[in-house]
C-alpha positions as CSV (number, residue, x, y, z in Angstrom):
1,X,-22.6,-15.3,32.1
2,X,-20.2,-14.3,29.4
3,X,-22.8,-14.5,26.7
4,X,-25.2,-12.4,28.9
5,X,-22.5,-9.8,29.2
6,X,-22.7,-9.5,25.3
7,X,-26.5,-9.7,25.0
8,X,-27.4,-7.1,27.8
9,X,-25.6,-4.2,26.0
10,X,-27.5,-4.9,22.9
11,X,-30.7,-5.5,24.5
12,X,-30.1,-2.0,26.4
13,X,-30.1,-0.2,23.0
14,X,-33.6,-1.2,22.5
15,X,-34.8,-0.1,26.0
16,X,-36.4,3.1,25.0
17,X,-38.3,1.3,22.6
18,X,-39.5,-1.5,24.7
19,X,-41.0,-4.6,23.3
20,X,-42.4,-4.6,19.9
21,X,-46.2,-3.8,19.4
22,X,-47.2,-7.7,19.1
23,X,-45.4,-8.7,22.1
24,X,-47.0,-6.0,24.0
25,X,-50.2,-6.9,22.6
26,X,-49.9,-10.5,23.8
27,X,-48.9,-9.4,27.4
28,X,-52.1,-7.1,27.4
29,X,-54.4,-9.8,26.4
30,X,-53.0,-13.2,27.5
31,X,-54.4,-12.7,30.9
32,X,-57.9,-12.2,29.4
33,X,-60.4,-14.6,28.2
34,X,-62.0,-13.7,24.8
35,X,-65.8,-13.2,25.1
36,X,-67.4,-16.8,25.4
37,X,-69.8,-17.7,22.6
38,X,-68.3,-15.6,19.9
39,X,-66.0,-16.4,17.3
40,X,-62.6,-14.7,17.9
41,X,-61.5,-12.2,15.1
42,X,-58.1,-11.1,15.0
43,X,-57.5,-7.7,12.7
44,X,-54.5,-6.8,14.7
45,X,-52.0,-7.9,12.1
46,X,-51.8,-6.3,8.7
47,X,-51.7,-9.9,7.0
48,X,-53.6,-9.8,3.6
49,X,-56.0,-12.7,3.5
50,X,-57.2,-12.5,0.0
51,X,-56.6,-15.2,-2.3
52,X,-53.4,-14.7,-4.4
53,X,-53.3,-15.5,-8.1
54,X,-53.2,-19.0,-9.2
55,X,-50.4,-18.6,-11.4
56,X,-47.9,-18.1,-8.5
57,X,-48.0,-21.8,-7.7
58,X,-47.6,-22.8,-11.4
59,X,-44.5,-20.5,-11.8
60,X,-42.8,-21.8,-8.6
61,X,-43.4,-25.5,-9.8
62,X,-42.1,-24.8,-13.4
63,X,-39.0,-23.3,-11.9
64,X,-38.5,-25.8,-9.3
65,X,-35.1,-27.0,-10.6
66,X,-33.8,-23.6,-9.3
67,X,-34.2,-24.6,-5.8
68,X,-30.9,-26.6,-6.4
69,X,-28.9,-23.2,-7.2
70,X,-27.9,-20.5,-5.3
71,X,-29.9,-17.3,-6.4
72,X,-28.5,-14.0,-7.8
73,X,-27.4,-11.7,-5.0
74,X,-29.4,-8.7,-6.6
75,X,-32.1,-10.7,-7.8
76,X,-32.5,-12.4,-11.2
77,X,-32.4,-10.3,-14.4
78,X,-35.8,-11.4,-15.1
79,X,-36.9,-10.1,-11.7
80,X,-35.1,-6.7,-11.8
81,X,-36.3,-6.0,-15.5
82,X,-40.0,-6.7,-14.3
83,X,-39.6,-4.3,-11.4
84,X,-38.4,-1.7,-13.8
85,X,-41.1,-2.2,-16.4
86,X,-43.6,-2.1,-13.3
87,X,-42.2,1.2,-12.2
88,X,-42.2,2.9,-15.5
89,X,-45.6,1.7,-16.0
90,X,-47.0,2.6,-12.6
91,X,-45.4,6.1,-12.4
92,X,-44.8,7.1,-15.9
93,X,-41.2,7.3,-15.7
94,X,-39.0,7.9,-18.7
95,X,-37.2,5.0,-20.2
96,X,-33.9,6.1,-19.6
97,X,-34.2,6.8,-15.9
98,X,-33.9,3.4,-14.4
99,X,-31.6,0.6,-15.1
100,X,-32.3,-3.0,-13.8
101,X,-28.7,-3.4,-13.4
102,X,-27.8,-0.3,-11.6
103,X,-31.0,1.0,-9.7
104,X,-32.8,-2.2,-8.4
105,X,-32.1,-4.8,-5.8
106,X,-34.4,-7.4,-4.6
107,X,-35.0,-7.8,-0.9
108,X,-36.6,-10.5,1.2
109,X,-40.0,-8.5,2.1
110,X,-39.6,-4.6,2.3
111,X,-39.1,-4.9,6.2
112,X,-35.7,-6.5,5.6
113,X,-34.9,-3.7,3.2
114,X,-36.0,-0.8,5.5
115,X,-34.0,-2.1,8.3
116,X,-30.9,-2.9,6.7
117,X,-30.7,0.5,4.6
118,X,-29.7,2.2,7.9
119,X,-26.4,0.1,7.9
120,X,-25.1,1.9,5.0
121,X,-26.8,5.3,5.2
122,X,-25.8,5.9,9.0
123,X,-21.9,6.5,9.4
124,X,-20.2,4.7,12.3
125,X,-20.6,6.8,15.1
126,X,-17.0,6.1,16.5
127,X,-15.5,7.9,13.4
128,X,-16.6,11.2,14.5
129,X,-18.2,12.2,11.4
130,X,-21.4,13.2,12.9
131,X,-24.6,12.9,11.1
132,X,-26.0,10.5,14.2
133,X,-29.8,11.1,13.8
134,X,-32.5,9.2,11.8
135,X,-35.8,10.9,11.3
136,X,-38.9,8.9,11.3
137,X,-42.8,9.6,11.5
138,X,-44.6,9.0,15.1
139,X,-46.6,6.9,14.7
140,X,-44.0,4.7,13.1
141,X,-43.4,1.2,11.5
142,X,-41.2,-0.6,14.1
143,X,-38.4,-1.5,11.7
144,X,-37.6,2.2,11.3
145,X,-36.8,2.7,14.9
146,X,-35.0,-0.7,15.2
147,X,-32.8,0.3,12.5
148,X,-31.9,3.6,14.1
149,X,-31.1,2.0,17.5
150,X,-29.1,-0.9,15.7
151,X,-26.8,1.6,14.0
152,X,-26.2,3.5,17.4
153,X,-27.9,6.6,16.0
154,X,-30.6,8.7,17.6
155,X,-34.1,8.4,16.5
156,X,-36.0,11.5,16.3
157,X,-39.6,11.0,16.3
158,X,-41.3,13.6,14.4
159,X,-45.2,13.9,14.9
160,X,-47.7,12.7,12.3
161,X,-50.9,13.7,13.7
162,X,-54.2,15.1,12.5
163,X,-52.5,18.7,12.9
164,X,-50.0,17.7,10.3
165,X,-52.3,15.8,8.0
166,X,-51.0,12.4,9.5
167,X,-47.6,13.2,7.7
168,X,-44.5,14.3,9.7
169,X,-43.5,18.0,8.9
170,X,-39.6,17.2,8.6
171,X,-39.1,20.8,7.1
172,X,-40.2,22.3,10.3
173,X,-36.9,20.7,12.3
174,X,-34.2,23.0,13.2
175,X,-31.4,23.3,10.8
176,X,-28.9,21.8,13.3
177,X,-30.9,18.6,13.7
178,X,-31.3,18.3,9.7
179,X,-27.6,18.8,9.3
180,X,-27.0,15.8,11.9
181,X,-29.4,13.7,10.0
182,X,-28.1,10.6,8.1
183,X,-31.3,8.9,7.5
184,X,-35.1,9.9,6.8
185,X,-37.9,7.5,6.8
186,X,-41.4,8.2,5.3
187,X,-44.3,6.1,4.5
188,X,-46.9,6.8,1.8
189,X,-49.7,5.8,2.0
190,X,-48.8,5.8,5.9
191,X,-49.3,3.0,8.3
192,X,-51.5,3.3,10.4
193,X,-53.4,6.5,9.3
194,X,-53.7,5.8,5.7
195,X,-52.5,9.4,4.6
196,X,-51.0,9.9,1.2
197,X,-47.9,12.4,0.4
198,X,-48.9,14.8,-2.2
199,X,-46.4,15.5,-4.9
200,X,-45.5,18.8,-3.4
201,X,-44.9,17.2,0.1
202,X,-42.4,14.6,-1.7
203,X,-40.8,17.3,-3.8
204,X,-40.0,19.4,-0.7
205,X,-38.7,16.3,1.2
206,X,-36.4,15.3,-1.8
207,X,-35.0,18.8,-1.9
208,X,-34.5,18.8,1.9
209,X,-32.5,15.5,1.6
210,X,-30.3,16.8,-1.1
211,X,-29.8,20.3,0.4
212,X,-28.9,18.7,3.9
213,X,-27.2,15.6,2.2
214,X,-29.0,12.8,4.0
215,X,-30.7,9.7,2.4
216,X,-34.4,9.6,2.1
217,X,-35.9,6.2,2.4
218,X,-39.5,6.1,1.2
219,X,-41.6,3.2,2.2
220,X,-44.2,2.6,-0.6
221,X,-45.3,-0.7,0.2
222,X,-49.2,0.3,0.3
223,X,-48.8,2.1,-3.1
224,X,-51.4,0.0,-4.7
225,X,-53.9,0.0,-2.0
226,X,-55.7,3.2,-2.4
227,X,-59.2,4.6,-2.4
228,X,-59.5,6.7,-5.4
229,X,-56.2,8.5,-7.1
230,X,-53.2,6.4,-7.2
231,X,-50.5,7.9,-4.8
232,X,-47.6,9.8,-6.2
233,X,-44.4,8.0,-5.9
234,X,-41.0,9.3,-4.8
235,X,-39.5,8.2,-8.2
236,X,-42.3,10.1,-10.0
237,X,-41.1,13.2,-8.4
238,X,-37.5,12.6,-8.8
239,X,-38.3,12.2,-12.5
240,X,-39.3,15.9,-12.7
241,X,-35.8,16.6,-11.4
242,X,-33.8,14.5,-13.8
243,X,-32.1,12.9,-10.7
244,X,-32.5,9.9,-8.4
245,X,-29.9,11.4,-5.9
246,X,-30.3,10.8,-2.3
247,X,-33.7,8.7,-2.7
248,X,-34.4,4.9,-2.4
249,X,-37.9,3.6,-2.4
250,X,-39.2,0.2,-1.0
251,X,-42.0,-1.9,-2.5
252,X,-43.4,-5.2,-1.5
253,X,-45.7,-7.9,-3.0
254,X,-47.1,-8.6,0.5
255,X,-49.9,-6.2,0.3
256,X,-49.9,-5.6,-3.6
257,X,-50.6,-9.2,-4.3
258,X,-51.6,-10.7,-0.9
259,X,-48.5,-12.9,-0.7
260,X,-46.9,-11.9,2.6
261,X,-45.5,-15.5,2.8
262,X,-43.6,-15.0,-0.4
263,X,-41.3,-12.6,1.5
264,X,-40.5,-10.6,-1.7
265,X,-39.8,-6.9,-2.5
266,X,-37.3,-4.5,-3.9
267,X,-35.4,-1.4,-3.3
268,X,-34.9,1.1,-6.1
269,X,-33.3,4.6,-6.7
270,X,-30.0,6.4,-6.4
271,X,-27.4,3.9,-7.9
272,X,-24.8,5.0,-5.2
273,X,-27.1,3.9,-2.3
274,X,-28.3,0.9,-4.2
275,X,-24.5,-0.3,-4.7
276,X,-23.7,0.2,-1.2
277,X,-26.8,-1.6,-0.1
278,X,-26.3,-4.6,-2.4
279,X,-22.6,-4.8,-1.3
280,X,-23.5,-4.8,2.4
281,X,-26.4,-7.3,1.8
282,X,-23.8,-9.7,0.2
283,X,-22.3,-10.4,3.5
284,X,-25.3,-12.0,5.4
285,X,-28.8,-10.8,4.1
286,X,-30.9,-13.6,2.7
287,X,-31.5,-13.7,-1.1
288,X,-34.8,-14.8,-2.8
289,X,-34.6,-18.2,-4.2
290,X,-34.9,-18.6,-8.0
291,X,-38.6,-19.9,-8.0
292,X,-39.6,-16.9,-5.7
293,X,-37.9,-14.6,-8.0
294,X,-39.7,-16.1,-11.1
295,X,-43.1,-15.9,-9.4
296,X,-42.3,-12.3,-8.0
297,X,-41.4,-11.2,-11.8
298,X,-44.8,-12.6,-12.9
299,X,-46.7,-10.7,-10.0
300,X,-45.0,-7.5,-10.9
301,X,-45.8,-8.0,-14.6
302,X,-49.6,-8.3,-13.8
303,X,-51.8,-5.5,-12.9
304,X,-55.2,-7.2,-13.0
305,X,-55.1,-9.0,-9.8
306,X,-54.1,-5.8,-8.1
307,X,-57.3,-3.9,-9.4
308,X,-59.4,-6.8,-8.2
309,X,-57.8,-6.5,-4.7
310,X,-58.3,-2.9,-4.6
311,X,-62.0,-3.5,-5.3
312,X,-62.1,-6.1,-2.3
313,X,-60.7,-3.4,0.1
314,X,-63.2,-0.9,-1.2
315,X,-66.2,-3.1,-0.5
316,X,-64.8,-3.6,3.2
317,X,-64.4,0.2,3.6
318,X,-68.0,0.6,2.2
319,X,-69.1,-1.9,4.9
320,X,-67.1,-0.3,7.8
321,X,-68.5,3.2,6.6
322,X,-72.1,2.0,6.8
323,X,-71.7,0.5,10.2
324,X,-69.5,3.2,11.7
325,X,-70.9,6.2,10.2
326,X,-69.1,9.3,11.9
327,X,-68.2,7.3,15.1
328,X,-64.9,7.2,16.7
329,X,-63.6,9.9,13.9
330,X,-63.9,7.5,11.2
331,X,-62.4,8.8,7.8
332,X,-62.0,6.5,4.7
333,X,-58.3,6.7,4.2
334,X,-56.6,7.7,1.1
335,X,-54.5,4.6,1.1
336,X,-53.6,1.4,3.1
337,X,-56.3,-1.1,4.5
338,X,-56.4,0.2,8.0
339,X,-58.9,1.9,10.2
340,X,-57.6,4.5,12.6
341,X,-60.3,4.9,15.3
342,X,-60.3,7.2,18.0
343,X,-61.5,5.5,20.9
344,X,-60.1,7.9,23.6
345,X,-58.1,5.2,25.2
346,X,-56.5,2.6,22.8
347,X,-55.3,0.2,25.4
348,X,-58.5,0.3,27.5
349,X,-60.6,-0.3,24.4
350,X,-58.4,-3.1,23.1
351,X,-59.0,-5.0,26.3
352,X,-62.8,-4.3,26.2
353,X,-63.2,-5.5,22.5
354,X,-61.2,-8.7,23.4
355,X,-62.9,-9.7,26.6
356,X,-66.5,-8.5,25.7
357,X,-66.4,-9.3,21.8
358,X,-63.5,-11.5,21.1
359,X,-62.3,-9.0,18.6
360,X,-58.4,-8.4,18.7
361,X,-57.1,-5.1,17.4
362,X,-53.9,-3.1,17.9
363,X,-53.6,-0.3,20.5
364,X,-52.3,3.0,18.5
365,X,-49.8,3.7,21.6
366,X,-47.9,0.4,20.6
367,X,-47.1,1.9,17.1
368,X,-46.1,5.4,18.6
369,X,-43.4,6.9,20.8
370,X,-44.3,8.8,24.1
371,X,-45.7,8.3,27.4
372,X,-49.4,8.3,28.3
373,X,-51.7,11.0,26.7
374,X,-48.5,12.6,25.0
375,X,-48.3,9.4,22.9
376,X,-49.8,10.5,19.6
377,X,-51.4,7.0,19.2
378,X,-52.7,7.0,22.8
379,X,-56.3,7.6,21.8
380,X,-56.5,5.1,18.9
381,X,-56.8,1.6,17.7
382,X,-55.8,0.1,14.5
383,X,-57.9,-2.1,12.5
384,X,-56.8,-3.9,9.8
385,X,-59.4,-4.7,7.1
386,X,-57.8,-7.9,6.0
387,X,-60.6,-10.3,6.2
388,X,-63.7,-10.9,4.1
389,X,-66.5,-8.5,3.8
390,X,-68.8,-10.5,6.3
391,X,-66.2,-10.7,9.0
392,X,-65.2,-7.1,8.8
393,X,-68.9,-6.0,9.0
394,X,-69.1,-8.4,12.1
395,X,-66.0,-6.8,13.5
396,X,-67.1,-3.3,13.2
397,X,-70.5,-4.0,14.6
398,X,-68.7,-5.4,17.6
399,X,-66.7,-2.1,18.1
400,X,-69.9,-0.1,17.9
401,X,-71.7,-2.6,20.4
402,X,-68.9,-2.4,23.0
403,X,-67.6,1.1,22.6
404,X,-70.5,3.3,21.8
């Protein structure tokens, strides 16, 4: 009973968010049987299923003696230098802008970093210092909301609908809300809608963060999965101002290199934020082992496999477009590997697709905040194009068959 007395208040904090999206999905579908005679296809999870480069296993094996050593807290010098070289190459950054020593820290996947950054960005609410709000897009990645709740801050869900170009209009918030903001999350390309923030959008957001004094956390884990033009990055915009103040970006190898099991990413940006973040992580957060850091450095140094991955996703979007046409509000996203389909009622469509077609997708409402039709994801399902072209073609044909 004493333990439960401790757990209940912590659990109660998450009450407004409810269960996570995959727990909710399990509850929705567990009572249903998938359509008999059809091979189940699971496209609910954004888990890349492409082959990753062969050199990953070789590097890990070549550096196997490092399993016997504690890894560097911020990531090895080799890893951080590879990250800096990647960022300079990808975003045409000036050579003096980033330091491997001051501006980069390795994280065990971007999810960990996106969650933990709130611990250093949001001041303790008991100190009376204010800044009790965290801004996040709606729909949102669950780690953003969990991070806000975990610090005792108030999550402010800002619509990211078709009316706003599927990106949150933070500049439209009242000044008193912005003055009380400690941390602001934005994702570009966005999950689940696949919209890309323009240079002007990012520049305005950076200026807003600096004017009101909050931390801007930019989730760029889909930055290399795009349809045509490489998305502008927040550091690229910062380079034009000559300053990294107030900005921290997060990248991951999960999507870029199809190695979600490697749990490898990084945070980069304002050295004051990076230093505080690294100090906090030193108390408890997992550090990537030496062989993983070495493989990660090799992946950040190689762009050829990324171009091949983009071509594979393009082929899958081609297949989806051929089958769907203009049904369900289909639009080819600027980035990410998701379809965001308007099926009128995402939960109902998800049930039908599983029970009638053995296709598992994610209701958009489970990725968004709000009740009923007021939830911006209510009408949608998210479909992750993570399997091979034949499987994706089969899957979208099932969508048309069941929902048309």
